[in-house]
Structures are given as C-alpha cells and as structure tokens.
C-alpha positions as CSV (number, residue, x, y, z in Angstrom):
1,C,-34.8,13.1,70.3
2,V,-34.3,9.4,70.5
3,M,-31.6,7.7,72.5
4,Y,-30.4,4.3,73.8
5,D,-27.4,5.5,76.8
6,E,-25.0,2.4,77.4
7,N,-27.0,-0.2,79.4
8,D,-29.5,-0.2,76.0
9,N,-32.2,1.8,77.4
10,L,-34.6,3.7,75.3
11,Y,-34.7,7.3,75.4
12,L,-37.5,9.8,74.0
13,A,-37.7,13.3,74.1
14,T,-41.2,14.2,74.4
15,F,-43.0,17.3,75.6
16,T,-46.7,18.7,76.5
17,P,-48.4,21.7,75.7
18,D,-48.5,24.1,79.3
19,E,-51.8,26.4,80.7
20,N,-50.5,29.2,78.3
21,E,-50.0,26.4,75.0
22,K,-45.6,26.4,75.6
23,E,-44.2,23.1,74.9
24,I,-42.7,21.3,77.8
25,G,-39.8,18.9,77.4
26,H,-39.9,15.3,79.3
27,L,-37.8,12.9,78.9
28,R,-39.1,9.3,78.7
29,R,-37.4,6.0,79.4
30,I,-38.6,2.5,78.5
31,K,-35.8,0.3,79.8
32,K,-34.3,-2.6,78.0
33,G,-36.0,-5.5,77.6
34,E,-39.4,-3.7,78.7
35,T,-42.2,-2.4,76.7
36,Q,-43.5,0.5,78.2
37,F,-42.6,3.7,79.5
38,D,-41.0,3.8,83.0
39,P,-44.0,5.3,85.0
40,T,-41.3,6.6,87.5
41,Y,-38.6,7.8,85.5
42,D,-38.4,11.6,84.9
43,G,-35.3,12.7,83.1
44,Y,-36.1,16.2,82.4
45,P,-37.6,17.0,85.9
46,N,-38.6,21.2,85.8
47,A,-38.7,21.4,82.1
48,D,-37.6,25.2,81.1
49,G,-38.9,24.8,77.4
50,K,-38.5,21.5,75.2
51,L,-35.9,19.4,74.7
52,L,-35.0,19.5,70.5
53,T,-31.8,16.7,70.6
54,I,-30.4,14.0,73.2
55,Q,-27.2,12.4,72.5
56,S,-25.6,9.5,75.0
57,L,-22.5,10.7,76.1
58,G,-22.2,7.2,77.6
59,N,-21.4,7.3,82.3
60,G,-25.2,8.3,82.6
61,K,-24.7,11.3,80.6
62,A,-26.4,12.8,77.6
63,L,-26.0,15.8,75.8
64,A,-29.2,17.8,75.3
65,Y,-30.1,21.4,73.0
66,V,-33.3,23.0,74.5
67,R,-35.5,25.2,73.5
68,D,-35.9,28.1,77.0
69,D,-39.2,28.9,76.6
70,N,-38.5,32.2,78.3
71,G,-37.9,33.5,74.8
72,D,-34.3,35.9,73.6
73,P,-32.5,37.6,76.7
74,Q,-32.8,40.3,73.8
75,D,-36.2,40.9,72.6
76,G,-38.0,38.7,74.3
77,S,-38.9,36.7,71.0
78,L,-39.9,32.6,71.0
79,N,-39.3,31.3,67.0
80,I,-37.0,29.4,65.2
81,D,-34.6,32.1,64.4
82,S,-34.3,33.9,68.0
83,Y,-31.7,33.0,70.1
84,C,-33.1,31.1,73.3
85,H,-31.4,27.4,72.5
86,Y,-28.5,26.0,74.3
87,Y,-27.0,23.1,75.6
88,T,-26.7,21.4,78.6
89,I,-25.4,18.4,79.8
90,L,-27.8,16.1,81.8
91,N,-27.5,13.1,84.2
92,L,-29.7,10.5,83.1
93,A,-30.0,8.9,86.9
94,D,-31.7,11.9,88.5
95,G,-32.3,14.9,85.5
96,T,-29.8,17.3,86.9
97,R,-28.4,19.5,84.5
98,E,-26.0,21.2,83.7
99,R,-25.5,24.4,81.4
100,L,-22.9,23.6,78.8
101,K,-20.1,25.8,79.7
102,Y,-16.3,27.4,77.7
103,N,-13.9,29.2,81.0
104,N,-16.9,28.6,83.3
105,I,-19.4,31.0,81.5
106,D,-22.4,29.9,79.9
107,I,-22.2,29.1,76.4
108,P,-24.3,32.1,74.7
109,Y,-27.7,31.1,73.6
110,N,-28.1,29.2,69.4
111,A,-30.2,30.7,67.0
112,G,-31.7,27.5,64.9
113,R,-34.4,25.3,65.9
114,F,-34.5,22.1,63.2
115,S,-30.6,21.9,63.9
116,Q,-28.2,18.7,64.6
117,R,-24.7,20.0,65.3
118,T,-23.4,17.9,67.5
119,A,-20.7,14.6,67.1
120,I,-19.7,13.0,69.3
121,V,-17.0,10.7,68.0
122,N,-13.6,8.9,70.1
123,G,-14.8,10.4,73.7
124,K,-15.5,14.0,72.5
125,A,-18.8,16.1,71.4
126,Y,-18.2,18.5,68.8
127,I,-20.6,20.8,69.6
128,G,-21.4,23.6,66.9
129,V,-23.0,26.8,67.7
130,N,-24.3,30.0,65.9
131,T,-24.5,33.0,68.7
132,R,-25.2,36.6,68.6
133,E,-21.5,36.9,69.2
134,E,-19.9,33.9,66.9
135,S,-20.1,30.2,65.0
136,C,-17.8,27.8,66.2
137,F,-17.1,24.6,67.3
138,Y,-16.7,23.9,70.9
139,V,-15.2,20.2,72.2
140,Y,-16.7,18.5,75.1
141,D,-13.9,15.7,77.5
142,I,-16.5,13.1,77.6
143,A,-14.0,11.8,80.5
144,T,-13.0,15.0,82.3
145,G,-16.0,17.4,81.5
146,K,-13.8,20.0,80.5
147,V,-14.5,22.3,77.0
148,E,-12.0,23.7,74.7
149,K,-13.1,25.9,71.8
150,G,-12.3,24.6,68.4
151,A,-12.2,26.2,64.6
152,E,-14.5,29.4,64.4
153,V,-16.3,29.6,61.6
154,D,-17.1,32.4,58.9
155,E,-20.2,34.5,59.9
156,S,-21.0,34.9,56.5
157,F,-22.1,30.8,56.8
158,Y,-25.1,29.3,58.9
159,F,-24.6,26.0,59.3
160,D,-27.7,23.0,60.7
161,I,-25.6,19.8,60.5
162,L,-22.6,18.6,61.7
163,R,-20.8,15.6,60.0
164,V,-17.4,14.1,61.4
165,M,-15.5,11.7,58.9
166,S,-12.6,10.0,58.8
167,N,-10.0,10.5,56.1
168,Q,-8.6,7.3,56.7
C-alpha cells in the first residue's frame, strides 16, 4: 500500500470508516524532501471502497487493486472471498481512474483481498485475475494502455502472488 512515483514522491493508501463502518480508501502523498502529508492532495476522490494495493506505472499513473464496497454483484457479500475486487489505472495528478478493460469490457471482479497478483517489468504490468469466469493473466502495456490476454491458469488453482523472474 506504499509506492514512490518517478519523482520520488511517497504515496500511501489509507482508509477511514464511513458512517456505516465501511472502509473508504484514500491516497495520500508526501512530496519529495517533505516530512508531512500534502494537505491539498486527494489522489483517490469519490472512493467506492478500500485501496488494497498500488504500484507506480510511471508517467503520473498507478495500478491499483480496489475493493468495491457495494459488494459482490451476484450476492451482495463483502468478505475476503467475495467477487468485489477490481483493478484500475489511477491518474496521480487528478485522481481520475479507469477500470482495467480487455476488448473495451471491464475485467470482471476478483476474489481475494490479500493478494499481490501484479508485477511490473520492462514497461508492462502483468496482472493475474481470479474471477468467476477464469483465472488468467492480462498484460497491460504502460506506454500504449493496450491490454492483451496472457496465459490461462487451470481453474483448480488459485494464486495470490505473482513473481516475474529472469531466466538469464
């Protein structure tokens, strides 16, 4: 839940409970050379839930894994196994965001709250998903924003961490 951007600013994903005790996400920033949070910065306005992970993509963008506090669209549940988690690309300058899409369709909600199924290597973000429909990897090209479908994972497997290693 912590990252540095390309300008060495520090970002921290935090949350506060709302009046119904739902955890509402915030993205705070400490500018390079400073020691206090920037009181004017709101990197995740109008949050729909809790920020779970965040990774810098460079060029003022970040990849975030978020829990939608509306719950699982099928049954309304809101727990660790609920399909109510999704990936989004954040614009760090103004807090706008867009759900990760494949073929112009939002990638479905994922199960798994404590997950790090992403890795950023050589200008690409490798993103593992565990949706009701599939377990697979998507590859997000940071420069172009294009998303391609990668390898599929046998549905009998569930993963919660992704590591990319060089074979050299």
